[in-house]
C-alpha positions as CSV (number, residue, x, y, z in Angstrom):
1,X,103.8,90.5,92.1
2,X,104.9,88.2,89.1
3,X,103.0,85.5,87.3
4,X,105.8,84.6,84.9
5,X,108.4,83.2,87.3
6,X,110.0,86.7,88.1
7,X,110.5,87.9,84.5
8,X,108.3,91.0,85.1
9,X,107.1,92.5,88.4
10,X,104.0,94.6,89.0
11,X,103.6,96.9,92.1
12,X,100.1,96.0,93.5
13,X,100.0,98.3,96.5
14,X,101.9,100.9,98.5
15,X,99.7,100.5,101.6
16,X,100.3,98.4,104.7
17,X,97.8,95.7,103.6
18,X,96.5,94.4,100.4
19,X,93.7,92.0,99.2
20,X,94.5,90.3,95.9
21,X,91.5,90.0,93.5
22,X,91.3,88.8,90.0
23,X,93.8,86.0,90.3
24,X,93.6,83.0,88.0
25,X,93.1,79.4,89.2
26,X,96.1,77.2,88.1
27,X,98.5,80.2,87.9
28,X,101.6,80.4,90.2
29,X,102.2,83.8,91.5
30,X,105.3,85.0,93.2
31,X,105.1,87.8,95.7
32,X,107.9,90.1,97.3
33,X,107.6,92.6,100.0
34,X,109.6,95.7,100.9
35,X,109.3,98.7,103.1
36,X,109.2,102.2,101.6
37,X,109.4,105.5,103.5
38,X,110.9,108.9,103.1
39,X,114.4,107.3,103.6
40,X,113.8,105.2,100.4
41,X,113.2,101.6,99.6
42,X,114.2,99.0,101.9
43,X,115.6,95.6,101.0
44,X,113.1,92.9,99.7
45,X,112.0,90.2,102.0
46,X,112.2,86.8,100.8
47,X,109.9,85.9,98.0
48,X,106.8,83.8,98.5
49,X,105.3,81.6,95.6
50,X,101.6,80.8,95.7
51,X,99.5,78.4,93.5
52,X,96.0,79.5,93.3
53,X,93.5,76.7,93.3
54,X,89.7,76.4,93.5
55,X,88.1,75.5,96.8
């Protein structure tokens, strides 16, 4: 996950699902997903950009 337009990336989970917490309203986050197994890392899927807003 990146909150600075892809300049830095943080691994948030290595499981098959993840719930994001602690995100800040008004910040745009970019997410990438890729498979990892005993054969190594797969190719990254297309990135997804989300803007967190209050509801």
